[in-house]
N, C-alpha and C positions, 0 to 999 in steps of 0.2 A: 690492330698495333702497327700493321702499316698506314690504315689511316693514320691513324695519331703522327706517326713519322710524317705523313706527308701534310696535314694541315696545320704543324708545327713550323713545318719548312716553309708555308704560305704566310703564315704568320710576320715571320719573320722578314720573308720578302717585303708583305705590306706595312711593318714597323718604318724597315728602311726608305721605304717610300712618301710616309706617313712627314716622318722626321724633317723634310725639304719644306716646313712652315707649313702645316694645314693644320686644322684646328683637329678634336677629337672627331672623330667619323667613326658610321656605322660598320659592321663586316663589309671586306675589299670583298671583288667578284667574285676573288679567286678562293677563298675560304667559302663563300653561299654555294662557289657550284662542289668544292668536296660535299658537305653536308648535305647536299639534294641528294648528290649520287649516292652518298648512303642512306638515303633514307631519314633524313634525322630532320624532324620543323627545326627553323631558324627558332621559333618560341621554346624550343628544348635545351635551345645552349646559352650558357651564359659566358661571355668572355670580355676581359679588361686588359691592357697590354698599356702599360706604361713608363716613361724614360724620365727617370728622379720625378719630379713631380704633373707632369706632364701628360695629359691621360691622351692618349693616341687611338689606340681603341675602346669604344665603350657598346656595350651590344645587351641588353635585356640586367644591368649589373645592379638594380632592383628590383629583381624579380625573383621570388622564393624559390628556391632549388634545393635536391638534396646535396648533402656534400659527398656524402658515401665515403672514400680514406681520401679523396684530397683533406677530410680534415685535418688531418694528421701532420698538413704541412703549416698548422697551425699552433700544435702543442708542440713539433718539433723544433719551429722556432721561439716557443719562451721559452724550454728547456737550454737550447743555449743560449740565450739572452741570458738568462739564474744565475745558469748552472758551469758556461761557459763548455767548449767542444773538447776540453783533458779530462773532463768529470768523469770518473769512475762507481756506478755506486758498489757496497762494498757489506756485508755481512759478516758480524761478529763474533767469536767465543771472549765470553767474559769468565772469571770468576773473582771471588774474594778469598777464597778455601785454598787450604797448604793439600797438596799432594803426598800420601806417604806407601811408600813401595807398590807404585804405580794407582790407588786408589785417592780418588779424587775426593776429601770430606767435606764435602758441601756443594752447592747449586751449582749448576752450570748455564750458564745465560746464552742463547743464542740471538742480538741483538740484527734486527731486520733489515736491508739499509735500502732497499724497494730497490734491488738485484736482479732481474729482469733474465741473466742466463744463470741463475741457481735452476737448474737442473736438476735429474738423478746422478749424472756423472760427479759435475760440480760437490753434489754434498757429500759424494762417496771419497772423492779425492780431500776435503775438510774435516772430514771424519777421522781419516787416515792423516792428515795433518795433528792430530787430537792425541793420538793415536803415538805417535811420534814424538810426539815431548812425555812416553810414559803413561798416561792415565790408560789404563786399562779396565777399571769400575767408579761409577761414578753412584759415591752411596748418598748426594741428596737428590735433588729434584732438575729438572732439566723445564728454564724459566726461557718462554717465545716473547721476547722484545717486541712489539710491531707498533710502537710507541711513534713512531718515525710519522707517518702518516694521522691526523686528527679530522675527523675522525676515523678510526679506522674499517670502519664498516660504513661507505659515501652512500650506501646503495638502500639504506634500510627504511622503511616509509615511503621510497620511488616505487614509482609506477618501471613497469617494465619498457625498458629502449626498446625490442622491441619482439616480436611475436617467439621468438628464441633467445630465451634469459638464459638456456643452458647451452647454448651453443660457445665452441672456445674463444668467440670472437666479442664475445660480451663478458669474458675475465671481469673480475671487481680489481678495480688496484690493490696491492696489496704493500706492507712494510717486507711482509716475510714472503714474500710468493714462491712457492717453492713445484718445478717443472709445470709451470702456468697454472695452477692448480688443478691438472688435468691429471688424469690415471690412460694406464694404457692397457689395451682389452688385445688379448692375446688370443688369435684362432686355432685349434690346435685339430685338425681330421685323421681319423684314422681310414681302416677299409670301410668300415661302418659306422661310426658315426661324429658328430662334431660338437666339440666344446667348446666354451667360451673361458678365458682365466685374466681376471683380474691380477692389476700388478702395477703397484706391491695391494697385496691381501690385503680388506681391511676387517674390523672384529664384529661382526653382526650385517656385511654387508656383503650379500652375494647376487650374482651377474645371472640372470632367465634370459635363454635363451630360445629363438621361434628360426631355429637353421635349421634347414632339407639336404642333403647330400644330395645332387642330379650328376645323372652320368650326362656331360656335354661340356663342352668348349669354357676355359674360363671368360674368353673374350663375347661371349653371348648371352650372358646373365641378365644382362640389361633388357633385351629383344624376346627372354623367354617369361619377360614378369618377373623373375628373380627377387625379394628385395633381403637384403640380410636386418633382422630385427635384434635386439638385445634390449634386453632395460637393466641396471641396477636397483636391487630393491632391498632394503633395509628392513632386516628383520630382529625381532626381539630376542 
């Protein structure tokens, strides 16, 4: 973090110098020195500094590189331009049926609005709001509307993004994404055994754990070669 702040400060200083009539330049000496100090090869860095339409610094701008998390800047800019800064995604509950003595005489429609904050706490508040309207029982079906995104599953038929398709950062966008499509795994230990509990529990899905209790400080688990191993297994 300190190196990043130092490089940014050096870039601002170099930009102030270049604005005084200079053409696009390669890396200033201060930046080259910082990269060298951090053992970062110059060919491993891509830097472009612009003021309006004028390019002040152009270093490896045409070289293909792994964008990593900086790709979020592009999607964020697109969202701001298309949706605006005041946009808020919403999850809506709807029905065309009547309520008779606490019973919804028909289907309840849950319309997804791509709300990334729809976690278990928000879902509980949503259900409580439904209950506050007098609904105690649903006689029809609960219909999940995910049609905001077309197609709803853009990942089908596509190669995996990387070698960890199950990782939390590879969750596929969904109009009705709930709790980031993740399950919470809770470790419970007694004096003699350790168990793994999945929350919420899913039918025909169990968790198998290969975990052993050891008499050692918690901070030393990596040094002892201990590993946390568990997997969700579907059962028929």
